[in-house]
C-alpha positions as CSV (number, residue, x, y, z in Angstrom):
1,M,107.7,77.1,70.2
2,E,106.7,78.1,73.7
3,T,103.4,80.1,73.8
4,P,103.5,83.5,75.4
5,P,101.3,83.9,78.5
6,T,97.7,84.7,77.8
7,D,96.7,88.3,78.1
8,T,95.3,89.3,81.4
9,S,93.4,92.5,82.1
10,A,95.0,95.0,84.4
11,A,92.1,94.8,86.7
12,G,92.4,91.0,87.2
13,L,96.0,90.9,88.3
14,A,97.2,90.6,91.9
15,D,99.6,93.3,93.0
16,N,103.2,92.9,94.0
17,A,104.0,93.8,97.6
18,P,105.7,97.2,98.0
19,V,109.4,97.1,97.8
20,D,111.3,96.9,101.1
21,R,113.4,100.1,100.9
22,A,115.1,99.5,104.2
23,A,116.3,96.1,103.1
24,A,117.3,97.5,99.7
25,A,119.4,100.2,101.5
26,E,121.1,97.4,103.6
27,L,121.9,95.5,100.4
28,W,123.3,98.6,98.8
29,E,125.4,99.4,101.8
30,A,126.8,95.8,101.9
31,Y,127.8,96.2,98.2
32,R,129.3,99.7,98.8
33,T,131.3,98.3,101.7
34,A,132.6,95.3,99.9
35,L,133.3,97.1,96.6
36,P,133.6,100.8,97.2
37,G,135.3,101.5,93.9
38,H,132.3,100.0,92.0
39,A,129.4,101.7,93.9
40,T,130.1,105.2,92.7
41,D,126.6,106.3,91.8
42,T,125.9,109.9,93.0
43,E,122.3,109.1,93.7
44,P,120.9,106.0,95.6
45,P,119.9,103.3,93.1
46,S,116.3,102.9,92.1
47,V,114.5,99.9,93.7
48,E,112.3,98.1,91.2
49,Q,110.3,94.9,90.4
50,F,110.2,93.3,87.0
51,G,106.7,92.7,85.7
52,D,103.3,93.8,86.9
53,H,102.0,90.9,88.9
54,P,103.6,88.4,91.4
55,D,103.8,85.4,89.0
56,L,105.6,87.4,86.3
57,T,107.8,89.3,88.8
58,D,109.0,86.1,90.4
59,E,109.5,84.3,87.0
60,L,111.6,87.3,85.8
61,I,113.7,87.7,88.9
62,G,114.3,84.0,88.9
63,L,115.7,84.2,85.3
64,V,118.0,87.0,86.5
65,L,119.2,85.0,89.5
66,E,119.9,81.9,87.4
67,G,121.9,84.0,84.9
68,T,119.5,83.6,81.9
69,K,118.1,87.2,81.8
70,R,120.6,89.9,81.2
71,A,118.4,92.5,79.5
72,T,115.1,94.3,80.0
73,A,112.8,96.7,78.2
74,A,110.5,99.4,79.5
75,L,108.5,102.1,77.9
76,V,109.8,105.6,78.2
77,V,106.3,106.7,79.3
78,E,106.5,104.4,82.3
79,F,109.6,106.2,83.5
80,E,107.9,109.5,82.9
81,A,104.8,108.5,84.8
82,E,106.9,107.4,87.8
83,G,108.9,110.6,87.7
84,Q,112.1,108.6,87.2
85,P,115.0,109.5,85.0
86,L,116.0,107.1,82.3
87,P,118.8,104.7,83.4
88,R,122.4,105.5,82.5
89,V,125.2,103.2,81.5
90,G,127.1,102.4,84.7
91,S,124.2,103.2,87.0
92,H,122.9,100.6,89.5
93,W,119.4,99.4,90.5
94,I,118.1,96.9,92.9
95,A,115.7,94.2,91.7
96,C,113.1,92.8,94.1
97,D,110.9,89.8,94.1
98,S,107.0,90.0,94.3
99,F,107.2,90.2,98.1
100,G,109.3,93.3,97.8
101,R,112.5,91.7,99.0
102,P,115.7,92.9,97.3
103,R,117.3,90.0,95.5
104,A,120.1,91.5,93.4
105,I,121.9,94.7,92.5
106,L,122.1,95.2,88.7
107,R,124.5,97.5,86.8
108,S,123.4,98.9,83.4
109,T,125.9,98.1,80.7
110,E,124.2,99.1,77.6
111,L,121.2,101.4,76.8
112,R,119.4,102.5,73.7
113,I,116.0,103.9,72.8
114,A,114.0,102.1,70.1
115,T,110.6,101.1,69.0
116,V,109.2,97.6,69.0
117,D,110.1,97.1,65.3
118,Q,113.7,98.1,66.0
119,V,114.4,95.3,68.5
120,D,116.6,92.5,67.2
121,E,116.9,88.8,67.8
122,A,120.0,89.3,70.0
123,F,118.2,91.6,72.4
124,A,115.2,89.2,72.6
125,Y,117.6,86.4,73.4
126,D,119.4,88.3,76.1
127,E,116.1,89.0,77.8
128,G,116.0,85.3,78.5
129,E,112.2,84.9,78.4
130,G,110.0,82.2,76.7
131,D,111.8,80.5,73.8
132,R,114.1,83.6,73.5
133,S,112.9,84.3,70.0
134,L,112.1,87.8,68.7
135,A,108.5,86.6,67.8
136,W,107.9,85.4,71.4
137,W,109.5,88.6,72.8
138,R,107.4,90.9,70.7
139,D,104.1,89.1,71.5
140,A,104.8,88.9,75.2
141,H,106.0,92.5,75.5
142,I,103.2,94.0,73.5
143,R,100.7,92.2,75.8
144,Y,102.5,93.6,78.8
145,W,102.7,97.1,77.4
146,R,99.0,97.1,76.5
147,R,98.4,96.5,80.3
148,A,101.0,99.1,81.2
149,T,99.6,101.9,79.0
150,K,96.1,101.0,80.1
151,R,97.1,101.6,83.7
152,L,98.6,104.9,82.6
153,G,95.3,105.9,80.9
154,S,96.5,105.6,77.3
155,D,96.9,103.1,74.5
156,W,99.9,101.1,73.3
157,T,101.1,102.0,69.8
158,P,104.0,100.5,67.9
159,D,105.8,103.9,67.8
160,L,106.1,104.3,71.6
161,E,109.8,104.6,72.6
162,I,111.3,101.7,74.6
163,V,114.4,101.8,76.8
164,L,116.4,98.7,75.9
165,E,118.8,97.9,78.7
166,R,121.4,95.3,79.1
167,F,122.8,94.7,82.6
168,T,125.0,92.6,84.7
169,V,124.4,91.3,88.2
170,V,127.0,92.8,90.6
171,W,125.7,91.8,94.0
172,P,125.4,89.5,95.9
173,A,128.9,88.4,95.2
174,E,127.9,84.8,94.5
175,L,125.7,85.9,91.6
176,A,128.1,88.6,90.2
177,G,129.4,88.4,86.7
C-alpha cells in the first residue's frame, strides 16, 4: 500500500501562485465559442487550484489531465470562508496548476454533502489519489483538512460537512470526456 504524504504544517508550505484570471477568461471564452450549447452557466466559472501547496497542486492537476482523477472533496467551511457558493450539478469551474495557469475546464456531474465516515470506496477510487483505497483517502484528506481548518482558525472534527463532487473534463477538447 502506498503511504500517504507526511503531514506538513501550514506554516512550512510554499504558496501556489495566484490564479491567472485573464488566462482563465480566455480559456472559458474558447470553450463557449466552440461549444455554446454546453457553456450555459449564468455566472462566470470559479477559478481554482487543487491542494494547498505547489507539489500537491501539480500532482492533483496532473491526475486530472491524465484522466485518473474524476472526483474531489472540500469542506463546506472552506467554501464559506472564501464567500463562494457550493457547486451545482452542471456548473463549470476552471482548474489551474501551481503557477496559476488554467489547465482544464471541469463540469460538476454529481454532488453530495457527507462526513468523512460517509465516504465510500467508490468515491475514494474516483478521486484517483494514492493507492485509491478508502483508507488512503481518509488519511490523506484528514491531514489536508487539519491544515485547512488550522488556516481558518479552527480545528478539524470528523463531523464537518464535506462537499463530494464528481466531475468530467470538458475543455480543452483533446482532454474532454
